[in-house]
Structure formats: C-alpha cells, structure tokens
C-alpha positions in Angstrom: 0.0 0.0 0.0 1.5 3.4 -1.0 1.6 6.5 1.2 -1.4 8.1 -0.4 -3.6 5.0 0.3 -2.5 4.9 3.9 -3.1 8.6 4.4 -6.6 8.3 2.9 -7.4 5.7 5.6 -6.7 8.1 8.5 -9.8 10.3 8.2 -12.3 7.5 8.4 -10.4 6.1 11.4 -10.6 9.4 13.2 -14.3 9.6 12.6 -14.9 6.2 14.2 -16.7 6.5 17.6 -14.6 3.7 19.1 -11.4 5.5 18.1 -12.6 8.8 19.6 -13.6 7.1 22.8 -10.0 6.1 23.1 -10.4 2.5 23.9 -8.6 -0.4 22.4 -9.6 -4.0 22.6 -8.6 -4.3 26.3 -9.7 -0.8 27.1 -6.0 0.3 27.0 -5.0 3.9 26.3 -5.3 4.8 22.6 -1.8 5.7 21.5 -1.1 5.2 17.9 1.9 5.5 15.6 1.7 6.3 11.9 5.1 5.3 10.6 6.2 6.3 7.1 9.2 6.5 4.8 11.1 9.7 5.8 11.2 10.7 2.1 7.4 11.1 2.4 7.7 13.8 5.1 6.3 16.7 3.0 3.4 14.6 1.8 2.5 13.6 5.4 2.8 17.3 6.5 0.4 18.4 3.8 -2.1 15.6 4.7 -2.0 16.6 8.4 -3.0 20.2 7.3 -5.8 18.6 5.2 -7.0 16.5 8.2 -7.0 19.5 10.5 -9.0 21.6 8.0 -11.5 18.7 7.6 -12.0 18.0 11.3 -11.4 21.4 13.0 -14.6 23.2 12.1 -17.4 24.7 14.1 -19.8 21.8 13.5 -17.3 19.1 14.6 -17.5 17.8 18.2 -13.8 16.8 18.0 -10.7 18.8 17.3 -7.2 17.9 16.2 -4.5 19.5 18.3 -1.1 19.2 16.6 2.0 19.4 18.7 5.3 19.8 16.8 8.0 18.6 19.2 10.6 20.8 17.7 8.4 23.9 17.8 7.5 23.1 21.5 11.2 22.9 22.3 11.8 26.3 20.7 8.8 27.9 22.5 9.9 26.6 25.9 13.5 27.8 25.4 12.2 31.2 24.2 9.8 31.6 27.1 12.6 30.8 29.6 14.9 33.3 27.9 17.3 30.6 26.9 16.9 30.4 23.1 19.5 33.1 22.2 21.9 31.8 24.9 21.7 28.3 23.4 22.3 29.6 19.9 25.3 31.6 21.1 26.6 28.6 23.0 26.3 26.4 20.0 28.3 28.9 17.9 31.1 29.0 20.5 31.2 25.4 21.6 29.4 23.3 19.0 26.2 21.3 18.8 27.4 18.4 21.0 27.9 20.8 23.9 24.4 22.2 23.9 22.4 18.9 23.7 22.6 18.1 27.4 22.1 21.7 28.4 18.8 21.8 26.4 17.7 18.4 27.8 18.3 19.7 31.3 16.5 23.0 30.6 13.5 21.1 29.2 13.6 18.7 32.2 13.1 15.8 29.9 12.0 12.5 31.6 11.5 14.3 34.9 8.2 14.6 36.7 8.0 18.3 35.6 9.0 17.6 32.0 8.3 20.9 30.2 7.5 19.4 26.9 4.9 17.1 28.5 3.5 19.9 30.6 3.2 22.1 27.4 1.1 19.4 25.7 -0.9 18.4 28.8 -1.9 22.0 29.5 -3.3 22.5 26.0 -5.3 19.2 25.6 -9.1 19.2 26.1 -11.7 16.5 26.4 -12.7 16.1 22.8 -9.3 16.5 21.2 -7.3 14.1 19.1 -3.6 14.7 19.7 -1.2 14.7 16.7 2.5 14.6 17.6 4.7 15.7 14.8 8.3 17.1 14.4 9.8 13.8 15.7 12.7 13.9 13.2 13.3 17.6 13.7 13.5 17.3 17.5 15.9 14.3 17.5 18.4 13.7 19.2 17.2 16.1 22.0 13.7 14.8 22.3 13.4 11.0 21.8 10.1 9.6 20.6 9.8 6.7 23.1 10.7 9.1 26.0 7.9 11.5 25.1 5.4 8.7 24.7 6.3 7.0 28.0 6.1 10.3 29.8 2.8 11.3 28.2 1.2 8.0 29.2 1.0 9.2 32.8 -0.7 12.5 32.0 -2.7 12.1 28.8 -5.0 9.1 28.9 -8.4 10.4 28.0 -7.9 11.3 24.4 -6.4 9.5 21.4 -2.8 10.3 20.5 -1.2 9.7 17.1 2.6 10.1 16.7 3.6 10.7 13.1 6.9 8.9 12.9 9.4 9.2 10.0 10.8 5.7 10.2 9.6 2.2 11.1 7.5 1.0 14.0 6.9 -2.8 14.1 4.8 -2.8 17.2 7.8 -3.1 19.5 10.8 -1.1 18.1 11.0 2.4 16.8 13.6 3.0 14.1 13.9 6.7 13.3 14.7 7.4 9.6 14.7 3.6 9.2 18.3 3.7 10.6 18.4 4.9 14.2 17.2 2.5 16.8 15.3 4.1 19.6 14.4 2.2 22.7 11.6 -0.3 22.5 8.1 1.0 22.8 5.2 -1.5 22.9 2.2 0.5 24.2 1.1 2.0 20.9 -0.8 0.5 18.1 0.0 1.0 14.4 -2.6 3.4 13.1 -2.5 2.1 9.5 -0.5 -0.9 8.4 2.1 -0.4 5.7 
C-alpha cells in the first residue's frame, strides 16, 4: 500500500466513535503511531494540514491538536529566555555541547518535563492529539521518551505520533536507521 492509500485511511479512522472514545480491545489507552518513509515527510505534513481543515470546524465535536515537538522545544526555550543563549553557546562550543544543556532545561523525563506539561496544558476532552516534528527534534527529544512520559498525563484522548521511520509494534527506528528504545504500548494506526 502506498503512502497516499495509507493517508486516505486516516480520516475514516478518526471519525470512528470507538477510536474517539480512546479504547482499544482491552480498554487500553489509545496511543497510535503512523510510521512512514522519511522521504514522504512533505506529503505527510500536507495531509496533516488537510485533516485539520476537515475536522477542525465549528460543527465538529472533535478537534485535532497538533504538537510539533521541535516547535515546542523552541517555544519553551524562548519563554525561559534561553533560546538566544543556546544559539550563542552552539556557535562557540558546537552542537554536541548544547544537547545536554537543552535536555536539562526542558527537564526531559523528569516529573515536571516541560514538553509534556506544554502538551498536557493544551489538551481538552474532545481532542485528538497529533505529535509531529519527531525527526526535527531528535536527538534532543526522543520519541519513546515522550510517549512514555505522556502516558501518565494524557489518557483520556487518542494520541497519534507521526513517525518518520519504522514501527513494528515493538521497536522504533527513526529514519529507518536509528534504533530508539523499544516501545510497545502503541498501536500502528494504519499498516504499511
């Protein structure tokens, strides 16, 4: 099945009552991954815009909330007054030097993880959460880490991570090359 066929199957899935009620077969939390070939990134981005236009209208009882992990990272750094400092530090000391500094500033994997708080504070009852920007935010924000942390704070609404790589139901491989840690609590949204 090509990328267009797979993308065309998303809208009917979002409109299913069972999907919106966020219950899987065993009433587990509805976390999904839409994996795709990284070369299809621009096609996927355009389709996400289309889905948001189609669903997010006044007559709809549900709303898609898109959270781009990279944009969140920039917003948080900016709001704390660190963005320009990080950019200056990168110029002086190199990219490797700033990675840990950014992770610490964002409090990644801690109880007060700022990326997770950013998302949690903006999600409402009838939302469907789209997580995007996974490739842009790597290696600072790791997909399995965000999903694991979100599990404890977002369990009432369905969440779909758009993942440029391969998810086989257990392992995430970003860009089809970089093995992330195992993650087995999400379902594949649409099979390849």
